[in-house]
C-alpha positions as CSV (number, residue, x, y, z in Angstrom):
1,M,28.5,7.4,10.0
2,P,26.5,4.3,8.5
3,D,28.6,1.3,7.4
4,P,29.3,1.9,3.6
5,T,29.1,-2.0,2.9
6,L,25.7,-2.2,4.9
7,L,24.2,0.7,2.9
8,L,25.5,-0.9,-0.3
9,S,23.8,-4.1,0.3
10,M,20.7,-2.4,1.4
11,S,20.6,-0.2,-1.5
12,A,21.1,-3.2,-4.0
13,M,18.1,-5.1,-2.4
14,L,15.9,-1.9,-2.3
15,L,16.5,-1.2,-6.0
16,V,15.4,-4.6,-7.0
17,I,12.3,-4.3,-4.8
18,G,11.6,-0.9,-6.1
19,A,11.8,-2.2,-9.7
20,F,9.5,-5.3,-9.0
21,A,6.8,-3.2,-7.3
22,G,6.8,-0.5,-10.1
23,V,6.3,-3.1,-12.7
24,L,3.5,-4.8,-10.7
25,A,1.7,-1.5,-10.1
26,G,1.7,-0.7,-13.7
27,L,0.8,-4.2,-15.1
28,L,-1.8,-5.0,-12.5
29,G,-3.0,-1.7,-11.1
30,V,-2.1,-2.8,-7.6
31,G,-0.5,-0.4,-5.2
32,G,3.2,-1.0,-4.5
33,G,2.6,-1.2,-0.9
34,I,1.2,-4.6,-0.9
35,V,4.4,-5.7,-2.2
36,L,6.7,-3.2,-0.4
37,V,5.7,-3.9,3.3
38,P,6.7,-7.7,3.3
39,A,9.8,-6.9,1.2
40,F,11.0,-4.1,3.6
41,F,10.3,-6.5,6.4
42,Y,12.5,-9.2,4.8
43,V,15.3,-6.6,3.9
44,F,15.5,-5.0,7.3
45,T,15.5,-8.4,9.1
46,V,18.3,-9.7,7.0
47,L,20.2,-6.6,7.8
48,G,19.8,-7.1,11.4
49,Y,17.0,-4.5,12.2
50,D,14.4,-7.0,13.5
51,S,12.7,-5.6,16.6
52,P,9.3,-5.1,18.3
53,Q,8.7,-2.0,16.1
54,L,10.1,-3.3,12.7
55,M,6.6,-3.3,11.1
56,Q,6.1,0.4,11.9
57,M,9.2,1.1,9.9
58,C,7.9,-1.0,6.9
59,L,4.4,0.7,7.2
60,G,5.6,4.2,7.5
61,T,8.3,3.8,4.7
62,S,5.8,2.3,2.3
63,L,3.2,4.9,2.9
64,A,5.9,7.7,2.3
65,T,6.5,6.2,-1.2
66,I,2.8,6.2,-1.8
67,I,2.5,9.9,-1.3
68,V,4.6,10.3,-4.5
69,T,3.4,7.6,-6.7
70,S,-0.3,8.2,-5.8
71,L,0.0,12.0,-6.5
72,R,1.9,11.1,-9.8
73,S,-1.0,8.7,-10.7
74,V,-4.0,11.0,-9.8
75,L,-2.6,13.9,-11.7
76,A,-2.0,11.6,-14.8
77,H,-5.6,10.2,-14.4
78,N,-7.0,13.7,-14.0
79,K,-5.5,14.8,-17.4
80,K,-7.8,12.2,-19.0
81,G,-10.8,13.2,-17.0
82,A,-11.0,9.8,-15.1
83,V,-10.9,11.2,-11.4
84,D,-14.3,11.4,-9.8
85,W,-13.7,14.4,-7.5
86,G,-17.2,14.2,-6.2
87,I,-16.3,10.9,-4.5
88,L,-13.0,12.2,-3.3
89,R,-14.5,15.2,-1.8
90,G,-17.3,13.2,-0.1
91,W,-15.0,10.5,1.3
92,A,-11.9,12.7,2.0
93,S,-12.6,13.6,5.7
94,G,-13.7,10.1,6.6
95,I,-10.7,8.6,5.2
96,V,-8.3,11.0,6.9
97,V,-10.1,10.1,10.2
98,G,-9.5,6.4,9.7
99,A,-5.9,7.0,8.6
100,V,-5.1,9.0,11.8
101,I,-6.7,6.4,14.0
102,G,-4.8,3.7,12.1
103,V,-1.4,5.4,12.8
104,T,-2.3,5.8,16.5
105,V,-3.1,2.0,16.5
106,A,-0.2,0.9,14.6
107,S,2.3,3.0,16.5
108,A,1.1,1.2,19.8
109,L,1.1,-2.3,18.6
110,R,4.2,-4.8,18.5
111,S,5.5,-6.0,15.3
112,G,4.1,-9.5,15.7
113,V,0.6,-8.1,16.1
114,L,0.9,-6.0,13.0
115,Q,2.3,-8.8,11.0
116,A,-0.8,-10.9,12.0
117,I,-3.0,-8.0,10.9
118,F,-1.2,-7.5,7.4
119,G,-1.2,-11.3,6.8
120,G,-5.1,-11.6,7.6
121,L,-6.0,-8.5,5.5
122,A,-3.7,-9.6,2.6
123,I,-5.3,-12.9,2.4
124,V,-8.7,-11.1,1.8
125,V,-7.1,-8.9,-0.8
126,G,-5.6,-11.8,-2.4
127,L,-8.8,-14.0,-2.4
128,Y,-10.7,-10.9,-4.0
129,M,-8.0,-10.7,-6.7
130,V,-8.5,-14.4,-7.4
131,F,-12.3,-14.9,-7.1
132,G,-13.7,-11.4,-7.6
133,R,-15.8,-10.7,-10.6
134,A,-16.5,-7.3,-12.4
135,H,-20.4,-7.8,-12.3
136,W,-20.5,-8.2,-8.3
137,R,-22.7,-5.4,-6.8
138,L,-23.6,-4.3,-3.5
139,G,-25.5,-1.2,-4.8
140,P,-26.1,1.0,-7.9
141,D,-24.4,4.1,-6.4
142,M,-21.8,5.0,-3.9
143,P,-23.2,4.9,-0.4
144,R,-24.1,8.1,1.3
145,G,-25.1,8.9,4.9
146,P,-24.4,6.3,7.7
147,M,-22.8,3.8,5.4
148,R,-20.3,6.2,4.0
149,Y,-19.5,7.3,7.4
150,I,-18.6,3.6,8.2
151,L,-16.8,2.7,4.9
152,A,-14.5,5.8,4.5
153,P,-12.8,5.7,7.8
154,L,-12.7,2.0,7.4
155,V,-10.8,2.2,4.1
156,G,-8.2,4.8,5.7
157,F,-7.9,2.8,8.9
158,L,-7.2,-0.7,7.2
159,S,-4.9,0.7,4.5
160,V,-2.6,2.2,7.1
161,L,-2.6,-0.9,9.0
162,M,-1.3,-2.6,5.8
163,G,1.0,0.2,4.8
164,I,-0.9,0.6,1.4
165,G,-2.6,3.2,-0.7
166,G,-6.2,3.4,-1.7
167,G,-6.3,0.9,-4.4
168,S,-6.5,-2.4,-2.6
169,F,-9.7,-1.5,-0.6
170,G,-10.9,1.6,-2.5
171,V,-11.1,0.0,-5.9
172,P,-13.3,-3.1,-4.8
173,V,-15.5,-0.7,-2.8
174,M,-16.3,1.6,-5.8
175,S,-16.6,-1.3,-8.1
176,L,-19.1,-3.0,-5.9
177,Y,-21.1,0.1,-5.9
178,G,-21.2,0.5,-9.6
179,V,-18.3,2.9,-10.4
180,A,-16.5,2.0,-13.7
181,I,-13.2,0.2,-13.2
182,H,-11.0,2.9,-14.8
183,R,-12.7,5.6,-12.9
184,A,-12.4,3.6,-9.6
185,V,-8.7,3.1,-10.2
186,A,-8.1,6.8,-10.9
187,T,-10.1,7.8,-8.0
188,A,-8.5,5.4,-5.6
189,A,-5.0,7.1,-6.5
190,G,-6.5,10.1,-4.8
191,F,-7.5,8.1,-1.9
192,G,-3.8,7.0,-1.7
193,V,-2.6,10.6,-1.3
194,I,-5.4,11.4,1.3
195,I,-4.4,8.2,3.4
196,A,-0.6,8.7,3.1
197,V,-0.2,12.3,3.9
198,P,-1.5,12.3,7.5
199,S,-0.2,8.8,8.2
200,V,3.4,9.7,7.3
201,I,3.2,12.7,9.3
202,G,2.4,10.5,12.3
203,F,5.0,7.8,11.6
204,L,7.7,10.5,11.4
205,M,6.9,11.1,14.9
206,V,7.2,7.6,16.1
207,D,10.2,6.9,18.5
208,M,12.2,4.0,17.1
209,A,14.4,2.0,19.3
210,V,16.2,0.3,16.6
211,A,16.2,1.7,13.0
212,P,18.2,1.3,9.8
213,P,20.6,4.0,8.9
214,L,19.1,7.5,7.8
215,S,15.8,7.1,9.4
216,I,13.4,9.7,10.7
217,G,11.0,8.2,13.2
218,A,9.5,5.1,11.3
219,V,10.3,6.3,7.7
220,N,13.6,5.2,6.3
221,L,15.0,7.6,3.8
222,V,17.3,5.4,2.0
223,A,14.5,3.0,1.2
224,F,12.0,5.8,0.3
225,G,14.4,7.4,-2.2
226,L,15.6,4.2,-3.9
227,V,12.1,2.7,-4.2
228,I,10.6,5.9,-5.5
229,T,13.4,6.2,-8.2
230,M,12.7,2.6,-9.4
231,T,9.0,2.6,-9.4
232,L,8.8,5.8,-11.4
233,I,11.1,4.2,-13.9
234,T,9.4,0.7,-14.2
235,A,5.8,1.6,-13.5
236,P,5.4,2.9,-17.1
237,M,7.0,-0.3,-18.4
238,G,4.4,-2.4,-16.6
239,A,1.6,-0.2,-17.9
240,A,3.0,-0.7,-21.4
241,L,3.1,-4.5,-20.8
242,A,-0.5,-4.4,-19.7
243,H,-1.6,-3.2,-23.1
244,R,0.0,-6.0,-24.9
245,M,-1.3,-8.8,-22.7
246,D,-4.4,-9.8,-20.7
247,P,-3.6,-8.7,-17.1
248,K,-6.6,-10.7,-15.6
249,P,-4.8,-14.2,-15.4
250,L,-1.7,-12.5,-14.0
251,K,-3.8,-10.8,-11.5
252,R,-5.3,-14.0,-10.3
253,A,-1.8,-15.5,-10.1
254,F,-0.5,-12.6,-8.2
255,G,-3.5,-12.9,-5.9
256,M,-2.5,-16.5,-5.2
257,F,1.3,-15.3,-4.6
258,L,-0.1,-12.6,-2.1
259,C,-2.0,-15.3,-0.3
260,L,1.2,-17.4,0.1
261,V,3.1,-14.2,1.2
262,A,0.4,-13.5,3.8
263,L,0.4,-17.1,5.1
264,N,4.1,-16.8,5.6
265,M,3.8,-13.5,7.4
266,L,1.1,-15.2,9.7
267,R,3.6,-17.9,10.2
268,K,6.2,-15.6,11.5
269,A,3.7,-13.7,13.6
270,A,2.8,-17.0,15.3
271,G,6.6,-17.7,16.1
272,F,7.0,-20.5,13.7
């Protein structure tokens, strides 16, 4: 039987994290995973569950929440006709392949290596949020043939290694190839489902030597349930705020904040 005091402390911290992630997701259009993974790492470390496999727990639990939030998001966007199902069908198999490879790689790596990978990729995402411009283009249409066979698995692979959905990599890729931003955001929600479902199945089968209470493999059910509850409540609040203010300066500010979080993750991975 888990210690009730420990569960209470854990629950309180996770409720705050879930609320914050939901507001950011609604306000800035960024996936909650980019916030949840470092937040889970902090909470589980404070509670005494630091181990060579801790990052697997953070990635798996984050991706479990993304199944629910991305599915809800893609259904809502589909009602408005914003989802490009042609892109989803064309990219789905490649993304799944990348996600499966990502789980295989992540389950074999130590927490410190995954921290370094998360930190490095998060800096790239943060810098794009700060300096990215809507007019940047790599081509007029979404790539087909060999380029799609490279990019689709890469989106799935990198997303799993960071424990995030399709937004952080999918939206920039689609925007750079001329997809309108609202359509890119809606379609990237579908990427999130495609990424999260096979990867969570894999993480549920990871054998964890040290895990927080009520965990199955590398997915913690307490964190999953509490974060989902709060994000579903607070994401609409963030979306309402986005309609009343210009999110671009906030997005750049969050990009800088993300870079600082990533640098701190790299510092920990280096043992300082």
